[in-house]
N, CA, C and O atoms as a GROMACS GRO file, in nm:
protein
  592
    1MET      N    1   2.102  -6.934   5.753
    1MET     CA    2   2.072  -6.963   5.604
    1MET      C    3   2.006  -6.880   5.539
    1MET      O    4   2.015  -6.895   5.417
    2SER      N    5   1.918  -6.766   5.585
    2SER     CA    6   1.852  -6.676   5.522
    2SER      C    7   1.926  -6.570   5.439
    2SER      O    8   1.869  -6.486   5.369
    3ASP      N    9   2.062  -6.583   5.454
    3ASP     CA   10   2.160  -6.493   5.399
    3ASP      C   11   2.179  -6.560   5.249
    3ASP      O   12   2.226  -6.489   5.160
    4LEU      N   13   2.151  -6.664   5.228
    4LEU     CA   14   2.170  -6.738   5.100
    4LEU      C   15   2.058  -6.721   5.019
    4LEU      O   16   1.951  -6.760   5.067
    5SER      N   17   2.059  -6.660   4.882
    5SER     CA   18   1.952  -6.635   4.800
    5SER      C   19   1.876  -6.745   4.749
    5SER      O   20   1.763  -6.728   4.704
    6HIS      N   21   1.932  -6.857   4.754
    6HIS     CA   22   1.856  -6.974   4.707
    6HIS      C   23   1.787  -7.068   4.832
    6HIS      O   24   1.735  -7.176   4.804
    7VAL      N   25   1.789  -7.020   4.955
    7VAL     CA   26   1.752  -7.093   5.059
    7VAL      C   27   1.634  -6.986   5.126
    7VAL      O   28   1.654  -6.866   5.142
    8ASP      N   29   1.528  -7.047   5.153
    8ASP     CA   30   1.434  -6.970   5.227
    8ASP      C   31   1.457  -6.972   5.388
    8ASP      O   32   1.551  -7.041   5.427
    9ASP      N   33   1.384  -6.906   5.480
    9ASP     CA   34   1.412  -6.882   5.608
    9ASP      C   35   1.403  -7.018   5.688
    9ASP      O   36   1.459  -7.030   5.797
   10ALA      N   37   1.332  -7.118   5.631
   10ALA     CA   38   1.306  -7.249   5.676
   10ALA      C   39   1.426  -7.362   5.641
   10ALA      O   40   1.428  -7.475   5.690
   11GLY      N   41   1.520  -7.312   5.549
   11GLY     CA   42   1.619  -7.394   5.504
   11GLY      C   43   1.588  -7.462   5.367
   11GLY      O   44   1.673  -7.539   5.322
   12ALA      N   45   1.488  -7.442   5.305
   12ALA     CA   46   1.429  -7.509   5.202
   12ALA      C   47   1.490  -7.449   5.062
   12ALA      O   48   1.486  -7.326   5.056
   13VAL      N   49   1.539  -7.511   4.960
   13VAL     CA   50   1.578  -7.439   4.845
   13VAL      C   51   1.464  -7.382   4.773
   13VAL      O   52   1.349  -7.426   4.778
   14ARG      N   53   1.507  -7.274   4.701
   14ARG     CA   54   1.392  -7.189   4.632
   14ARG      C   55   1.452  -7.137   4.507
   14ARG      O   56   1.574  -7.124   4.506
   15MET      N   57   1.379  -7.104   4.398
   15MET     CA   58   1.415  -7.026   4.295
   15MET      C   59   1.410  -6.867   4.350
   15MET      O   60   1.322  -6.838   4.431
   16VAL      N   61   1.483  -6.791   4.317
   16VAL     CA   62   1.493  -6.647   4.367
   16VAL      C   63   1.369  -6.578   4.274
   16VAL      O   64   1.355  -6.597   4.154
   17ASP      N   65   1.293  -6.503   4.350
   17ASP     CA   66   1.194  -6.410   4.281
   17ASP      C   67   1.269  -6.281   4.221
   17ASP      O   68   1.315  -6.194   4.294
   18VAL      N   69   1.275  -6.279   4.101
   18VAL     CA   70   1.328  -6.157   4.052
   18VAL      C   71   1.243  -6.082   3.974
   18VAL      O   72   1.288  -6.003   3.891
   19GLY      N   73   1.097  -6.101   3.997
   19GLY     CA   74   0.990  -6.031   3.914
   19GLY      C   75   0.993  -5.893   3.947
   19GLY      O   76   0.981  -5.813   3.854
   20SER      N   77   1.008  -5.847   4.072
   20SER     CA   78   1.029  -5.678   4.096
   20SER      C   79   1.138  -5.616   4.061
   20SER      O   80   1.140  -5.492   4.066
   21LYS      N   81   1.247  -5.689   4.019
   21LYS     CA   82   1.379  -5.619   3.976
   21LYS      C   83   1.352  -5.555   3.827
   21LYS      O   84   1.279  -5.612   3.747
   22PRO      N   85   1.412  -5.444   3.800
   22PRO     CA   86   1.415  -5.389   3.669
   22PRO      C   87   1.506  -5.452   3.585
   22PRO      O   88   1.616  -5.481   3.632
   23PRO      N   89   1.477  -5.482   3.460
   23PRO     CA   90   1.580  -5.530   3.375
   23PRO      C   91   1.700  -5.445   3.340
   23PRO      O   92   1.689  -5.325   3.314
   24SER      N   93   1.824  -5.517   3.340
   24SER     CA   94   1.939  -5.445   3.338
   24SER      C   95   2.034  -5.521   3.226
   24SER      O   96   2.036  -5.643   3.214
   25ARG      N   97   2.108  -5.434   3.148
   25ARG     CA   98   2.211  -5.503   3.077
   25ARG      C   99   2.321  -5.581   3.143
   25ARG      O  100   2.404  -5.522   3.211
   26ARG      N  101   2.325  -5.700   3.128
   26ARG     CA  102   2.420  -5.766   3.219
   26ARG      C  103   2.518  -5.854   3.124
   26ARG      O  104   2.481  -5.902   3.017
   27ARG      N  105   2.658  -5.870   3.183
   27ARG     CA  106   2.752  -5.927   3.109
   27ARG      C  107   2.837  -6.009   3.213
   27ARG      O  108   2.865  -5.966   3.325
   28ALA      N  109   2.875  -6.135   3.161
   28ALA     CA  110   2.980  -6.190   3.258
   28ALA      C  111   3.082  -6.262   3.161
   28ALA      O  112   3.055  -6.293   3.045
   29VAL      N  113   3.192  -6.281   3.219
   29VAL     CA  114   3.290  -6.345   3.160
   29VAL      C  115   3.363  -6.440   3.246
   29VAL      O  116   3.406  -6.399   3.353
   30ALA      N  117   3.382  -6.572   3.206
   30ALA     CA  118   3.449  -6.676   3.274
   30ALA      C  119   3.550  -6.737   3.198
   30ALA      O  120   3.561  -6.714   3.078
   31ARG      N  121   3.627  -6.816   3.262
   31ARG     CA  122   3.763  -6.854   3.215
   31ARG      C  123   3.791  -6.997   3.261
   31ARG      O  124   3.750  -7.030   3.373
   32ALA      N  125   3.853  -7.081   3.190
   32ALA     CA  126   3.875  -7.217   3.226
   32ALA      C  127   3.993  -7.267   3.144
   32ALA      O  128   4.006  -7.225   3.029
   33SER      N  129   4.086  -7.360   3.202
   33SER     CA  130   4.210  -7.398   3.150
   33SER      C  131   4.197  -7.557   3.142
   33SER      O  132   4.140  -7.621   3.231
   34VAL      N  133   4.255  -7.618   3.028
   34VAL     CA  134   4.278  -7.771   3.017
   34VAL      C  135   4.412  -7.785   2.995
   34VAL      O  136   4.470  -7.758   2.890
   35ARG      N  137   4.467  -7.831   3.101
   35ARG     CA  138   4.638  -7.852   3.092
   35ARG      C  139   4.655  -7.988   3.032
   35ARG      O  140   4.588  -8.087   3.062
   36MET      N  141   4.751  -7.984   2.946
   36MET     CA  142   4.776  -8.116   2.871
   36MET      C  143   4.935  -8.104   2.816
   36MET      O  144   4.991  -7.994   2.822
   37ALA      N  145   5.001  -8.212   2.768
   37ALA     CA  146   5.126  -8.232   2.725
   37ALA      C  147   5.114  -8.114   2.593
   37ALA      O  148   5.011  -8.085   2.532
   38PRO      N  149   5.234  -8.067   2.574
   38PRO     CA  150   5.248  -7.985   2.460
   38PRO      C  151   5.226  -8.033   2.322
   38PRO      O  152   5.192  -7.961   2.228
   39GLU      N  153   5.249  -8.157   2.317
   39GLU     CA  154   5.244  -8.243   2.199
   39GLU      C  155   5.074  -8.258   2.176
   39GLU      O  156   5.024  -8.246   2.064
   40THR      N  157   5.006  -8.281   2.280
   40THR     CA  158   4.860  -8.290   2.260
   40THR      C  159   4.809  -8.159   2.222
   40THR      O  160   4.733  -8.158   2.125
   41ALA      N  161   4.840  -8.027   2.288
   41ALA     CA  162   4.789  -7.909   2.254
   41ALA      C  163   4.810  -7.879   2.102
   41ALA      O  164   4.726  -7.812   2.041
   42LYS      N  165   4.922  -7.928   2.042
   42LYS     CA  166   4.949  -7.897   1.914
   42LYS      C  167   4.861  -7.958   1.808
   42LYS      O  168   4.845  -7.907   1.697
   43ARG      N  169   4.800  -8.082   1.852
   43ARG     CA  170   4.731  -8.167   1.773
   43ARG      C  171   4.569  -8.140   1.771
   43ARG      O  172   4.494  -8.201   1.695
   44LEU      N  173   4.531  -8.058   1.848
   44LEU     CA  174   4.397  -8.035   1.889
   44LEU      C  175   4.298  -8.001   1.762
   44LEU      O  176   4.177  -8.023   1.760
   45GLY      N  177   4.366  -7.951   1.669
   45GLY     CA  178   4.278  -7.912   1.547
   45GLY      C  179   4.262  -8.012   1.458
   45GLY      O  180   4.181  -7.999   1.367
   46ARG      N  181   4.338  -8.126   1.472
   46ARG     CA  182   4.323  -8.241   1.380
   46ARG      C  183   4.352  -8.389   1.460
   46ARG      O  184   4.451  -8.460   1.442
   47LEU      N  185   4.250  -8.410   1.542
   47LEU     CA  186   4.242  -8.518   1.624
   47LEU      C  187   4.151  -8.628   1.546
   47LEU      O  188   4.069  -8.594   1.462
   48PRO      N  189   4.173  -8.755   1.581
   48PRO     CA  190   4.098  -8.861   1.524
   48PRO      C  191   3.938  -8.826   1.514
   48PRO      O  192   3.866  -8.854   1.418
   49LYS      N  193   3.895  -8.754   1.641
   49LYS     CA  194   3.749  -8.737   1.653
   49LYS      C  195   3.727  -8.600   1.576
   49LYS      O  196   3.609  -8.570   1.558
   50GLY      N  197   3.811  -8.522   1.532
   50GLY     CA  198   3.785  -8.410   1.462
   50GLY      C  199   3.862  -8.291   1.520
   50GLY      O  200   3.966  -8.315   1.582
   51ASP      N  201   3.819  -8.165   1.504
   51ASP     CA  202   3.865  -8.025   1.545
   51ASP      C  203   3.818  -8.008   1.680
   51ASP      O  204   3.703  -7.966   1.697
   52ALA      N  205   3.891  -8.037   1.778
   52ALA     CA  206   3.853  -8.030   1.928
   52ALA      C  207   3.825  -7.878   1.950
   52ALA      O  208   3.729  -7.847   2.022
   53LEU      N  209   3.906  -7.775   1.890
   53LEU     CA  210   3.866  -7.649   1.910
   53LEU      C  211   3.746  -7.569   1.874
   53LEU      O  212   3.693  -7.485   1.946
   54ALA      N  213   3.710  -7.606   1.749
   54ALA     CA  214   3.578  -7.576   1.699
   54ALA      C  215   3.471  -7.628   1.758
   54ALA      O  216   3.370  -7.565   1.791
   55THR      N  217   3.495  -7.768   1.777
   55THR     CA  218   3.387  -7.846   1.868
   55THR      C  219   3.358  -7.802   2.000
   55THR      O  220   3.240  -7.801   2.036
   56ALA      N  221   3.468  -7.757   2.093
   56ALA     CA  222   3.459  -7.698   2.214
   56ALA      C  223   3.379  -7.557   2.208
   56ALA      O  224   3.290  -7.526   2.287
   57GLN      N  225   3.422  -7.483   2.109
   57GLN     CA  226   3.366  -7.356   2.089
   57GLN      C  227   3.215  -7.356   2.077
   57GLN      O  228   3.149  -7.278   2.144
   58LEU      N  229   3.156  -7.443   1.992
   58LEU     CA  230   3.031  -7.462   1.965
   58LEU      C  231   2.958  -7.525   2.082
   58LEU      O  232   2.844  -7.490   2.112
   59ALA      N  233   3.033  -7.631   2.155
   59ALA     CA  234   2.967  -7.686   2.267
   59ALA      C  235   2.938  -7.599   2.385
   59ALA      O  236   2.841  -7.615   2.460
   60GLY      N  237   3.034  -7.503   2.398
   60GLY     CA  238   3.022  -7.378   2.495
   60GLY      C  239   2.901  -7.281   2.460
   60GLY      O  240   2.831  -7.230   2.547
   61ILE      N  241   2.886  -7.266   2.349
   61ILE     CA  242   2.774  -7.168   2.326
   61ILE      C  243   2.639  -7.243   2.339
   61ILE      O  244   2.534  -7.190   2.374
   62MET      N  245   2.657  -7.376   2.304
   62MET     CA  246   2.528  -7.445   2.328
   62MET      C  247   2.496  -7.472   2.460
   62MET      O  248   2.376  -7.470   2.487
   63ALA      N  249   2.577  -7.497   2.552
   63ALA     CA  250   2.580  -7.510   2.688
   63ALA      C  251   2.532  -7.373   2.754
   63ALA      O  252   2.446  -7.375   2.843
   64ALA      N  253   2.578  -7.276   2.716
   64ALA     CA  254   2.536  -7.140   2.773
   64ALA      C  255   2.363  -7.153   2.762
   64ALA      O  256   2.286  -7.147   2.858
   65LYS      N  257   2.334  -7.170   2.644
   65LYS     CA  258   2.190  -7.152   2.608
   65LYS      C  259   2.115  -7.239   2.689
   65LYS      O  260   2.003  -7.197   2.716
   66ARG      N  261   2.150  -7.365   2.741
   66ARG     CA  262   2.087  -7.461   2.810
   66ARG      C  263   2.118  -7.463   2.957
   66ARG      O  264   2.089  -7.560   3.026
   67THR      N  265   2.184  -7.345   3.012
   67THR     CA  266   2.209  -7.354   3.152
   67THR      C  267   2.100  -7.383   3.260
   67THR      O  268   2.124  -7.452   3.360
   68SER      N  269   1.989  -7.329   3.236
   68SER     CA  270   1.869  -7.346   3.302
   68SER      C  271   1.806  -7.488   3.319
   68SER      O  272   1.730  -7.522   3.410
   69ASP      N  273   1.852  -7.568   3.213
   69ASP     CA  274   1.830  -7.703   3.209
   69ASP      C  275   1.912  -7.788   3.273
   69ASP      O  276   1.886  -7.908   3.289
   70LEU      N  277   2.027  -7.725   3.316
   70LEU     CA  278   2.147  -7.818   3.379
   70LEU      C  279   2.156  -7.772   3.526
   70LEU      O  280   2.182  -7.860   3.608
   71ILE      N  281   2.139  -7.650   3.569
   71ILE     CA  282   2.136  -7.584   3.703
   71ILE      C  283   2.005  -7.565   3.759
   71ILE      O  284   1.939  -7.469   3.718
   72PRO      N  285   1.956  -7.645   3.851
   72PRO     CA  286   1.814  -7.650   3.898
   72PRO      C  287   1.745  -7.512   3.901
   72PRO      O  288   1.642  -7.485   3.838
   73LEU      N  289   1.815  -7.425   3.984
   73LEU     CA  290   1.741  -7.308   4.032
   73LEU      C  291   1.791  -7.182   3.944
   73LEU      O  292   1.780  -7.068   3.990
   74CYS      N  293   1.844  -7.203   3.826
   74CYS     CA  294   1.883  -7.084   3.726
   74CYS      C  295   1.760  -7.054   3.657
   74CYS      O  296   1.680  -7.141   3.624
   75HIS      N  297   1.742  -6.918   3.632
   75HIS     CA  298   1.632  -6.864   3.568
   75HIS      C  299   1.663  -6.907   3.409
   75HIS      O  300   1.781  -6.916   3.376
   76PRO      N  301   1.558  -6.932   3.310
   76PRO     CA  302   1.598  -6.926   3.182
   76PRO      C  303   1.618  -6.784   3.132
   76PRO      O  304   1.538  -6.697   3.167
   77LEU      N  305   1.722  -6.754   3.051
   77LEU     CA  306   1.746  -6.628   3.006
   77LEU      C  307   1.753  -6.627   2.855
   77LEU      O  308   1.807  -6.720   2.795
   78ALA      N  309   1.697  -6.520   2.792
   78ALA     CA  310   1.710  -6.495   2.662
   78ALA      C  311   1.858  -6.431   2.640
   78ALA      O  312   1.882  -6.316   2.677
   79LEU      N  313   1.954  -6.509   2.579
   79LEU     CA  314   2.072  -6.447   2.577
   79LEU      C  315   2.087  -6.366   2.447
   79LEU      O  316   2.040  -6.407   2.341
   80SER      N  317   2.156  -6.246   2.458
   80SER     CA  318   2.189  -6.166   2.325
   80SER      C  319   2.306  -6.213   2.269
   80SER      O  320   2.316  -6.193   2.148
   81VAL      N  321   2.402  -6.272   2.326
   81VAL     CA  322   2.530  -6.300   2.275
   81VAL      C  323   2.599  -6.401   2.360
   81VAL      O  324   2.590  -6.403   2.483
   82VAL      N  325   2.657  -6.469   2.301
   82VAL     CA  326   2.755  -6.579   2.375
   82VAL      C  327   2.874  -6.596   2.286
   82VAL      O  328   2.869  -6.640   2.171
   83ASP      N  329   2.985  -6.556   2.351
   83ASP     CA  330   3.132  -6.560   2.270
   83ASP      C  331   3.222  -6.651   2.348
   83ASP      O  332   3.262  -6.622   2.460
   84VAL      N  333   3.254  -6.766   2.282
   84VAL     CA  334   3.350  -6.851   2.348
   84VAL      C  335   3.479  -6.862   2.257
   84VAL      O  336   3.470  -6.896   2.139
   85SER      N  337   3.586  -6.836   2.311
   85SER     CA  338   3.720  -6.858   2.252
   85SER      C  339   3.792  -6.973   2.310
   85SER      O  340   3.776  -7.008   2.427
   86VAL      N  341   3.867  -7.028   2.230
   86VAL     CA  342   3.947  -7.152   2.279
   86VAL      C  343   4.084  -7.123   2.204
   86VAL      O  344   4.101  -7.126   2.082
   87GLU      N  345   4.176  -7.095   2.299
   87GLU     CA  346   4.316  -7.058   2.252
   87GLU      C  347   4.410  -7.168   2.297
   87GLU      O  348   4.417  -7.202   2.415
   88VAL      N  349   4.480  -7.224   2.204
   88VAL     CA  350   4.582  -7.300   2.250
   88VAL      C  351   4.717  -7.236   2.294
   88VAL      O  352   4.777  -7.154   2.224
   89VAL      N  353   4.759  -7.279   2.414
   89VAL     CA  354   4.890  -7.236   2.480
   89VAL      C  355   4.985  -7.347   2.490
   89VAL      O  356   4.955  -7.462   2.460
   90ARG      N  357   5.104  -7.310   2.534
   90ARG     CA  358   5.197  -7.392   2.510
   90ARG      C  359   5.161  -7.533   2.605
   90ARG      O  360   5.190  -7.644   2.560
   91ASP      N  361   5.106  -7.521   2.713
   91ASP     CA  362   5.075  -7.660   2.798
   91ASP      C  363   4.927  -7.668   2.812
   91ASP      O  364   4.884  -7.703   2.922
   92GLY      N  365   4.844  -7.641   2.717
   92GLY     CA  366   4.717  -7.664   2.692
   92GLY      C  367   4.622  -7.572   2.620
   92GLY      O  368   4.653  -7.533   2.507
   93VAL      N  369   4.494  -7.530   2.683
   93VAL     CA  370   4.411  -7.462   2.615
   93VAL      C  371   4.348  -7.360   2.718
   93VAL      O  372   4.314  -7.409   2.825
   94GLN      N  373   4.329  -7.241   2.702
   94GLN     CA  374   4.273  -7.136   2.767
   94GLN      C  375   4.134  -7.119   2.705
   94GLN      O  376   4.131  -7.094   2.584
   95ILE      N  377   4.021  -7.129   2.770
   95ILE     CA  378   3.908  -7.117   2.750
   95ILE      C  379   3.831  -6.998   2.806
   95ILE      O  380   3.829  -6.982   2.928
   96THR      N  381   3.760  -6.903   2.712
   96THR     CA  382   3.695  -6.778   2.777
   96THR      C  383   3.566  -6.763   2.713
   96THR      O  384   3.551  -6.783   2.592
   97ALA      N  385   3.480  -6.731   2.788
   97ALA     CA  386   3.333  -6.719   2.753
   97ALA      C  387   3.273  -6.597   2.792
   97ALA      O  388   3.284  -6.564   2.910
   98ALA      N  389   3.215  -6.525   2.714
   98ALA     CA  390   3.133  -6.394   2.759
   98ALA      C  391   3.004  -6.417   2.718
   98ALA      O  392   2.974  -6.454   2.604
   99ALA      N  393   2.915  -6.395   2.822
   99ALA     CA  394   2.755  -6.415   2.794
   99ALA      C  395   2.712  -6.268   2.841
   99ALA      O  396   2.757  -6.204   2.936
  100GLU      N  397   2.600  -6.230   2.739
  100GLU     CA  398   2.532  -6.119   2.776
  100GLU      C  399   2.384  -6.115   2.754
  100GLU      O  400   2.345  -6.179   2.656
  101THR      N  401   2.292  -6.052   2.827
  101THR     CA  402   2.148  -6.036   2.814
  101THR      C  403   2.094  -5.907   2.856
  101THR      O  404   2.176  -5.822   2.889
  102THR      N  405   1.987  -5.882   2.859
  102THR     CA  406   1.902  -5.769   2.931
  102THR      C  407   1.787  -5.854   3.002
  102THR      O  408   1.696  -5.913   2.944
  103ALA      N  409   1.806  -5.849   3.125
  103ALA     CA  410   1.730  -5.920   3.215
  103ALA      C  411   1.716  -5.874   3.352
  103ALA      O  412   1.772  -5.771   3.391
  104GLN      N  413   1.636  -5.951   3.432
  104GLN     CA  414   1.630  -5.917   3.574
  104GLN      C  415   1.729  -5.992   3.667
  104GLN      O  416   1.734  -5.970   3.788
  105THR      N  417   1.814  -6.091   3.598
  105THR     CA  418   1.915  -6.147   3.670
  105THR      C  419   2.043  -6.164   3.592
  105THR      O  420   2.040  -6.142   3.470
  106GLY      N  421   2.146  -6.198   3.646
  106GLY     CA  422   2.284  -6.214   3.586
  106GLY      C  423   2.296  -6.333   3.504
  106GLY      O  424   2.208  -6.418   3.495
  107VAL      N  425   2.412  -6.334   3.442
  107VAL     CA  426   2.450  -6.424   3.350
  107VAL      C  427   2.577  -6.509   3.380
  107VAL      O  428   2.639  -6.577   3.298
  108GLU      N  429   2.608  -6.491   3.522
  108GLU     CA  430   2.739  -6.558   3.556
  108GLU      C  431   2.751  -6.719   3.543
  108GLU      O  432   2.857  -6.780   3.528
  109MET      N  433   2.619  -6.775   3.552
  109MET     CA  434   2.634  -6.930   3.542
  109MET      C  435   2.622  -6.961   3.395
  109MET      O  436   2.662  -7.073   3.363
  110GLU      N  437   2.576  -6.887   3.305
  110GLU     CA  438   2.595  -6.907   3.162
  110GLU      C  439   2.720  -6.903   3.121
  110GLU      O  440   2.764  -6.985   3.040
  111ALA      N  441   2.798  -6.796   3.178
  111ALA     CA  442   2.947  -6.806   3.125
  111ALA      C  443   3.021  -6.907   3.190
  111ALA      O  444   3.110  -6.960   3.123
  112LEU      N  445   3.001  -6.949   3.317
  112LEU     CA  446   3.075  -7.055   3.374
  112LEU      C  447   3.018  -7.187   3.305
  112LEU      O  448   3.100  -7.273   3.273
  113THR      N  449   2.900  -7.206   3.283
  113THR     CA  450   2.857  -7.329   3.206
  113THR      C  451   2.935  -7.361   3.083
  113THR      O  452   2.984  -7.471   3.057
  114ALA      N  453   2.943  -7.236   2.998
  114ALA     CA  454   3.001  -7.242   2.869
  114ALA      C  455   3.152  -7.277   2.884
  114ALA      O  456   3.202  -7.354   2.802
  115VAL      N  457   3.219  -7.231   2.974
  115VAL     CA  458   3.371  -7.275   2.978
  115VAL      C  459   3.384  -7.405   3.036
  115VAL      O  460   3.479  -7.478   3.007
  116SER      N  461   3.292  -7.439   3.116
  116SER     CA  462   3.301  -7.577   3.175
  116SER      C  463   3.272  -7.702   3.078
  116SER      O  464   3.328  -7.811   3.090
  117VAL      N  465   3.176  -7.672   2.978
  117VAL     CA  466   3.129  -7.774   2.888
  117VAL      C  467   3.229  -7.764   2.775
  117VAL      O  468   3.266  -7.869   2.722
  118ALA      N  469   3.284  -7.629   2.726
  118ALA     CA  470   3.387  -7.637   2.641
  118ALA      C  471   3.506  -7.716   2.684
  118ALA      O  472   3.563  -7.792   2.606
  119ALA      N  473   3.548  -7.699   2.816
  119ALA     CA  474   3.670  -7.763   2.870
  119ALA      C  475   3.648  -7.916   2.867
  119ALA      O  476   3.742  -7.992   2.847
  120LEU      N  477   3.522  -7.961   2.888
  120LEU     CA  478   3.502  -8.110   2.879
  120LEU      C  479   3.503  -8.169   2.765
  120LEU      O  480   3.529  -8.289   2.750
  121THR      N  481   3.472  -8.080   2.665
  121THR     CA  482   3.459  -8.120   2.530
  121THR      C  483   3.601  -8.138   2.482
  121THR      O  484   3.624  -8.233   2.407
  122VAL      N  485   3.696  -8.058   2.518
  122VAL     CA  486   3.850  -8.071   2.481
  122VAL      C  487   3.892  -8.189   2.540
  122VAL      O  488   3.962  -8.269   2.478
  123TYR      N  489   3.851  -8.209   2.663
  123TYR     CA  490   3.900  -8.335   2.742
  123TYR      C  491   3.851  -8.463   2.664
  123TYR      O  492   3.933  -8.550   2.634
  124ASP      N  493   3.714  -8.476   2.630
  124ASP     CA  494   3.654  -8.580   2.573
  124ASP      C  495   3.732  -8.607   2.453
  124ASP      O  496   3.771  -8.723   2.435
  125MET      N  497   3.762  -8.511   2.363
  125MET     CA  498   3.810  -8.522   2.222
  125MET      C  499   3.970  -8.577   2.222
  125MET      O  500   4.025  -8.639   2.130
  126ALA      N  501   4.028  -8.538   2.350
  126ALA     CA  502   4.183  -8.554   2.346
  126ALA      C  503   4.217  -8.670   2.438
  126ALA      O  504   4.335  -8.705   2.445
  127LYS      N  505   4.113  -8.742   2.519
  127LYS     CA  506   4.153  -8.820   2.630
  127LYS      C  507   4.228  -8.944   2.564
  127LYS      O  508   4.314  -8.999   2.633
  128ALA      N  509   4.201  -8.993   2.432
  128ALA     CA  510   4.259  -9.121   2.387
  128ALA      C  511   4.409  -9.087   2.370
  128ALA      O  512   4.485  -9.184   2.375
  129ILE      N  513   4.461  -8.968   2.351
  129ILE     CA  514   4.584  -8.931   2.322
  129ILE      C  515   4.673  -8.888   2.444
  129ILE      O  516   4.796  -8.891   2.441
  130ASP      N  517   4.601  -8.850   2.545
  130ASP     CA  518   4.664  -8.774   2.661
  130ASP      C  519   4.581  -8.802   2.788
  130ASP      O  520   4.480  -8.737   2.816
  131LYS      N  521   4.629  -8.904   2.861
  131LYS     CA  522   4.569  -8.963   2.995
  131LYS      C  523   4.591  -8.859   3.109
  131LYS      O  524   4.525  -8.871   3.212
  132GLU      N  525   4.683  -8.754   3.095
  132GLU     CA  526   4.710  -8.687   3.221
  132GLU      C  527   4.651  -8.555   3.227
  132GLU      O  528   4.683  -8.480   3.319
  133MET      N  529   4.554  -8.514   3.124
  133MET     CA  530   4.498  -8.385   3.115
  133MET      C  531   4.428  -8.352   3.255
  133MET      O  532   4.380  -8.439   3.326
  134THR      N  533   4.427  -8.213   3.287
  134THR     CA  534   4.329  -8.172   3.390
  134THR      C  535   4.260  -8.050   3.348
  134THR      O  536   4.315  -7.968   3.274
  135ILE      N  537   4.144  -8.037   3.391
  135ILE     CA  538   4.059  -7.917   3.376
  135ILE      C  539   4.100  -7.852   3.514
  135ILE      O  540   4.106  -7.914   3.620
  136THR      N  541   4.128  -7.717   3.498
  136THR     CA  542   4.168  -7.611   3.621
  136THR      C  543   4.090  -7.484   3.593
  136THR      O  544   4.029  -7.451   3.491
  137ASP      N  545   4.108  -7.421   3.706
  137ASP     CA  546   4.098  -7.277   3.726
  137ASP      C  547   3.955  -7.217   3.664
  137ASP      O  548   3.954  -7.102   3.620
  138VAL      N  549   3.857  -7.285   3.663
  138VAL     CA  550   3.725  -7.243   3.620
  138VAL      C  551   3.683  -7.113   3.713
  138VAL      O  552   3.671  -7.129   3.835
  139THR      N  553   3.663  -6.998   3.660
  139THR     CA  554   3.645  -6.896   3.735
  139THR      C  555   3.564  -6.774   3.667
  139THR      O  556   3.560  -6.748   3.547
  140LEU      N  557   3.510  -6.717   3.756
  140LEU     CA  558   3.433  -6.569   3.702
  140LEU      C  559   3.518  -6.472   3.715
  140LEU      O  560   3.568  -6.446   3.824
  141VAL      N  561   3.551  -6.399   3.593
  141VAL     CA  562   3.649  -6.303   3.588
  141VAL      C  563   3.584  -6.164   3.570
  141VAL      O  564   3.652  -6.066   3.600
  142GLU      N  565   3.475  -6.150   3.531
  142GLU     CA  566   3.431  -6.020   3.500
  142GLU      C  567   3.260  -6.022   3.520
  142GLU      O  568   3.198  -6.115   3.469
  143LYS      N  569   3.200  -5.934   3.582
  143LYS     CA  570   3.051  -5.934   3.590
  143LYS      C  571   3.002  -5.788   3.586
  143LYS      O  572   3.037  -5.719   3.681
  144THR      N  573   2.930  -5.734   3.496
  144THR     CA  574   2.868  -5.599   3.490
  144THR      C  575   2.714  -5.595   3.473
  144THR      O  576   2.643  -5.681   3.419
  145LYS      N  577   2.680  -5.486   3.526
  145LYS     CA  578   2.531  -5.462   3.501
  145LYS      C  579   2.520  -5.310   3.488
  145LYS      O  580   2.572  -5.232   3.568
  146GLU      N  581   2.446  -5.271   3.378
  146GLU     CA  582   2.408  -5.138   3.339
  146GLU      C  583   2.261  -5.100   3.331
  146GLU      O  584   2.189  -5.174   3.265
  147ALA      N  585   2.214  -5.008   3.383
  147ALA     CA  586   2.080  -4.974   3.381
  147ALA      C  587   2.035  -4.955   3.231
  147ALA      O  588   2.113  -4.904   3.151
  148VAL      N  589   1.911  -4.994   3.194
  148VAL     CA  590   1.859  -4.967   3.052
  148VAL      C  591   1.750  -4.871   3.044
  148VAL      O  592   1.702  -4.842   2.935
   0.00000   0.00000   0.00000
């Protein structure tokens, strides 16, 4: 178990000590999809609950900023930018989020949280008109670290 960064030698969970690491410019990009009927995808900008696309974008940004409140062992990070795009495709929505910071730890969880919450927001706003939606392919697609 000691190979896992969030588990100590005795098997207890712990927050990783990043205090001795130098700050680096870090960036992560994540992606998620919400699959739905093509008719549903066409209506996302004008649903009874409002504009699902704009709401999902805002929800993703807000979620990235609150990641350490949601994931117990994540460090709180001062994010320099979070960019969430919500693009309608034929059979649903493709969501991409990029998060950046200069810190001692990465922003993968912030990018993944952003796309996950954005996808859940689309689902919530469209569930009344499409009972067959699925959230799929939540994945980290890029991670970079540069010395500052």
